[in-house]
VMD Tcl script that builds the backbone (N, CA, C; Angstrom):
set m [mol new atoms 180]
animate dup $m
set s [atomselect $m all]
$s set {name element resname resid chain x y z} {
  {N N UNK 1 A -47.823 -88.545 74.220}
  {CA C UNK 1 A -46.642 -87.736 74.468}
  {C C UNK 1 A -46.930 -86.754 75.598}
  {N N UNK 2 A -45.958 -86.566 76.450}
  {CA C UNK 2 A -46.107 -85.672 77.588}
  {C C UNK 2 A -45.650 -84.261 77.199}
  {N N UNK 3 A -46.541 -83.306 77.305}
  {CA C UNK 3 A -46.255 -81.928 76.907}
  {C C UNK 3 A -45.916 -81.027 78.092}
  {N N UNK 4 A -45.575 -81.608 79.218}
  {CA C UNK 4 A -45.293 -80.825 80.418}
  {C C UNK 4 A -44.094 -79.905 80.220}
  {N N UNK 5 A -43.035 -80.420 79.635}
  {CA C UNK 5 A -41.837 -79.597 79.419}
  {C C UNK 5 A -42.129 -78.466 78.434}
  {N N UNK 6 A -42.936 -78.739 77.425}
  {CA C UNK 6 A -43.296 -77.706 76.459}
  {C C UNK 6 A -44.112 -76.605 77.122}
  {N N UNK 7 A -45.055 -76.984 77.948}
  {CA C UNK 7 A -45.891 -75.986 78.637}
  {C C UNK 7 A -45.049 -75.134 79.578}
  {N N UNK 8 A -44.138 -75.759 80.299}
  {CA C UNK 8 A -43.267 -75.008 81.211}
  {C C UNK 8 A -42.382 -74.041 80.432}
  {N N UNK 9 A -41.835 -74.492 79.297}
  {CA C UNK 9 A -40.988 -73.620 78.481}
  {C C UNK 9 A -41.778 -72.448 77.923}
  {N N UNK 10 A -42.999 -72.684 77.451}
  {CA C UNK 10 A -43.828 -71.608 76.906}
  {C C UNK 10 A -44.131 -70.579 77.980}
  {N N UNK 11 A -44.521 -71.037 79.153}
  {CA C UNK 11 A -44.823 -70.109 80.251}
  {C C UNK 11 A -43.583 -69.317 80.653}
  {N N UNK 12 A -42.456 -70.000 80.782}
  {CA C UNK 12 A -41.230 -69.326 81.198}
  {C C UNK 12 A -40.762 -68.300 80.167}
  {N N UNK 13 A -40.882 -68.619 78.884}
  {CA C UNK 13 A -40.427 -67.665 77.869}
  {C C UNK 13 A -41.333 -66.434 77.823}
  {N N UNK 14 A -42.646 -66.622 77.981}
  {CA C UNK 14 A -43.526 -65.456 77.996}
  {C C UNK 14 A -43.335 -64.617 79.257}
  {N N UNK 15 A -43.051 -65.257 80.368}
  {CA C UNK 15 A -42.767 -64.505 81.601}
  {C C UNK 15 A -41.472 -63.706 81.443}
  {N N UNK 16 A -40.450 -64.320 80.849}
  {CA C UNK 16 A -39.204 -63.596 80.597}
  {C C UNK 16 A -39.444 -62.398 79.692}
  {N N UNK 17 A -40.208 -62.580 78.627}
  {CA C UNK 17 A -40.525 -61.464 77.740}
  {C C UNK 17 A -41.286 -60.360 78.457}
  {N N UNK 18 A -42.233 -60.743 79.309}
  {CA C UNK 18 A -42.987 -59.745 80.061}
  {C C UNK 18 A -42.137 -58.986 81.053}
  {N N UNK 19 A -41.238 -59.682 81.730}
  {CA C UNK 19 A -40.359 -59.020 82.696}
  {C C UNK 19 A -39.417 -58.058 81.986}
  {N N UNK 20 A -38.855 -58.486 80.861}
  {CA C UNK 20 A -37.958 -57.598 80.106}
  {C C UNK 20 A -38.716 -56.378 79.612}
  {N N UNK 21 A -39.951 -56.583 79.163}
  {CA C UNK 21 A -40.743 -55.457 78.666}
  {C C UNK 21 A -41.125 -54.483 79.782}
  {N N UNK 22 A -41.519 -55.011 80.943}
  {CA C UNK 22 A -41.965 -54.140 82.026}
  {C C UNK 22 A -40.808 -53.450 82.746}
  {N N UNK 23 A -39.658 -54.067 82.798}
  {CA C UNK 23 A -38.517 -53.510 83.514}
  {C C UNK 23 A -37.445 -52.963 82.569}
  {N N UNK 24 A -37.815 -52.563 81.370}
  {CA C UNK 24 A -36.817 -52.131 80.386}
  {C C UNK 24 A -36.084 -50.860 80.794}
  {N N UNK 25 A -36.679 -50.009 81.629}
  {CA C UNK 25 A -35.997 -48.789 82.050}
  {C C UNK 25 A -34.926 -49.070 83.092}
  {N N UNK 26 A -35.113 -50.108 83.885}
  {CA C UNK 26 A -34.160 -50.385 84.964}
  {C C UNK 26 A -33.054 -51.360 84.552}
  {N N UNK 27 A -33.121 -51.911 83.352}
  {CA C UNK 27 A -32.063 -52.814 82.865}
  {C C UNK 27 A -30.967 -51.975 82.232}
  {N N UNK 28 A -29.732 -52.331 82.507}
  {CA C UNK 28 A -28.592 -51.598 81.946}
  {C C UNK 28 A -28.598 -51.696 80.419}
  {N N UNK 29 A -28.268 -50.600 79.727}
  {CA C UNK 29 A -28.330 -50.589 78.260}
  {C C UNK 29 A -27.537 -51.683 77.552}
  {N N UNK 30 A -26.345 -52.067 78.010}
  {CA C UNK 30 A -25.652 -53.157 77.296}
  {C C UNK 30 A -26.394 -54.498 77.364}
  {N N UNK 31 A -27.114 -54.725 78.465}
  {CA C UNK 31 A -27.830 -55.991 78.632}
  {C C UNK 31 A -29.233 -55.951 78.056}
  {N N UNK 32 A -29.776 -54.772 77.859}
  {CA C UNK 32 A -31.151 -54.624 77.401}
  {C C UNK 32 A -31.351 -55.246 76.019}
  {N N UNK 33 A -30.439 -54.972 75.102}
  {CA C UNK 33 A -30.577 -55.491 73.741}
  {C C UNK 33 A -30.427 -57.009 73.711}
  {N N UNK 34 A -29.448 -57.526 74.453}
  {CA C UNK 34 A -29.246 -58.978 74.438}
  {C C UNK 34 A -30.405 -59.712 75.105}
  {N N UNK 35 A -30.926 -59.179 76.198}
  {CA C UNK 35 A -32.085 -59.799 76.838}
  {C C UNK 35 A -33.314 -59.745 75.940}
  {N N UNK 36 A -33.489 -58.647 75.231}
  {CA C UNK 36 A -34.628 -58.537 74.317}
  {C C UNK 36 A -34.508 -59.543 73.171}
  {N N UNK 37 A -33.313 -59.700 72.620}
  {CA C UNK 37 A -33.130 -60.666 71.533}
  {C C UNK 37 A -33.329 -62.098 72.014}
  {N N UNK 38 A -32.824 -62.411 73.186}
  {CA C UNK 38 A -33.027 -63.749 73.744}
  {C C UNK 38 A -34.510 -64.003 73.994}
  {N N UNK 39 A -35.216 -63.009 74.506}
  {CA C UNK 39 A -36.651 -63.157 74.746}
  {C C UNK 39 A -37.409 -63.377 73.450}
  {N N UNK 40 A -37.047 -62.640 72.406}
  {CA C UNK 40 A -37.712 -62.810 71.114}
  {C C UNK 40 A -37.471 -64.206 70.560}
  {N N UNK 41 A -36.255 -64.698 70.673}
  {CA C UNK 41 A -35.947 -66.054 70.184}
  {C C UNK 41 A -36.735 -67.099 70.973}
  {N N UNK 42 A -36.781 -66.955 72.290}
  {CA C UNK 42 A -37.516 -67.915 73.117}
  {C C UNK 42 A -39.009 -67.884 72.800}
  {N N UNK 43 A -39.578 -66.700 72.633}
  {CA C UNK 43 A -41.005 -66.593 72.333}
  {C C UNK 43 A -41.317 -67.155 70.952}
  {N N UNK 44 A -40.456 -66.898 69.968}
  {CA C UNK 44 A -40.667 -67.464 68.629}
  {C C UNK 44 A -40.590 -68.990 68.675}
  {N N UNK 45 A -39.633 -69.538 69.425}
  {CA C UNK 45 A -39.535 -70.984 69.545}
  {C C UNK 45 A -40.741 -71.555 70.290}
  {N N UNK 46 A -41.280 -70.804 71.246}
  {CA C UNK 46 A -42.490 -71.241 71.950}
  {C C UNK 46 A -43.668 -71.337 70.996}
  {N N UNK 47 A -43.819 -70.336 70.124}
  {CA C UNK 47 A -44.895 -70.407 69.131}
  {C C UNK 47 A -44.711 -71.611 68.218}
  {N N UNK 48 A -43.474 -71.883 67.824}
  {CA C UNK 48 A -43.213 -73.063 66.998}
  {C C UNK 48 A -43.603 -74.339 67.737}
  {N N UNK 49 A -43.252 -74.442 69.020}
  {CA C UNK 49 A -43.599 -75.633 69.787}
  {C C UNK 49 A -45.100 -75.799 69.939}
  {N N UNK 50 A -45.823 -74.698 70.123}
  {CA C UNK 50 A -47.282 -74.780 70.242}
  {C C UNK 50 A -47.889 -75.247 68.933}
  {N N UNK 51 A -47.457 -74.666 67.821}
  {CA C UNK 51 A -47.995 -75.064 66.517}
  {C C UNK 51 A -47.629 -76.510 66.207}
  {N N UNK 52 A -46.402 -76.906 66.488}
  {CA C UNK 52 A -45.976 -78.283 66.247}
  {C C UNK 52 A -46.786 -79.266 67.087}
  {N N UNK 53 A -47.030 -78.923 68.340}
  {CA C UNK 53 A -47.802 -79.829 69.188}
  {C C UNK 53 A -49.255 -79.918 68.715}
  {N N UNK 54 A -49.796 -78.830 68.171}
  {CA C UNK 54 A -51.159 -78.892 67.633}
  {C C UNK 54 A -51.223 -79.759 66.378}
  {N N UNK 55 A -50.202 -79.702 65.548}
  {CA C UNK 55 A -50.184 -80.532 64.332}
  {C C UNK 55 A -49.982 -82.008 64.647}
  {N N UNK 56 A -49.206 -82.310 65.664}
  {CA C UNK 56 A -48.925 -83.713 65.978}
  {C C UNK 56 A -49.838 -84.274 67.046}
  {N N UNK 57 A -50.837 -83.550 67.466}
  {CA C UNK 57 A -51.709 -84.002 68.541}
  {C C UNK 57 A -52.499 -85.246 68.155}
  {N N UNK 58 A -52.976 -85.337 66.954}
  {CA C UNK 58 A -53.797 -86.465 66.557}
  {C C UNK 58 A -53.042 -87.667 66.058}
  {N N UNK 59 A -51.720 -87.629 66.035}
  {CA C UNK 59 A -50.923 -88.720 65.484}
  {C C UNK 59 A -50.505 -89.754 66.513}
  {N N UNK 60 A -51.022 -89.678 67.701}
  {CA C UNK 60 A -50.615 -90.637 68.737}
  {C C UNK 60 A -51.438 -91.887 68.680}
}
mol reanalyze $m
mol bondsrecalc $m
mol representation Tube
mol addrep $m
């Protein structure tokens, strides 16, 4: 199985979380909460994808 898309998604979600965290003062307050929630969802799904790929790694 090719994990390229999973790796790209994991990197992109962590970069989004880092950008939101580092630039939280310059983001407008109405968008700050929604961007933070989206980042949390993406990062949680990334952790799920990493764990799932580790569990299914030996089944090929």
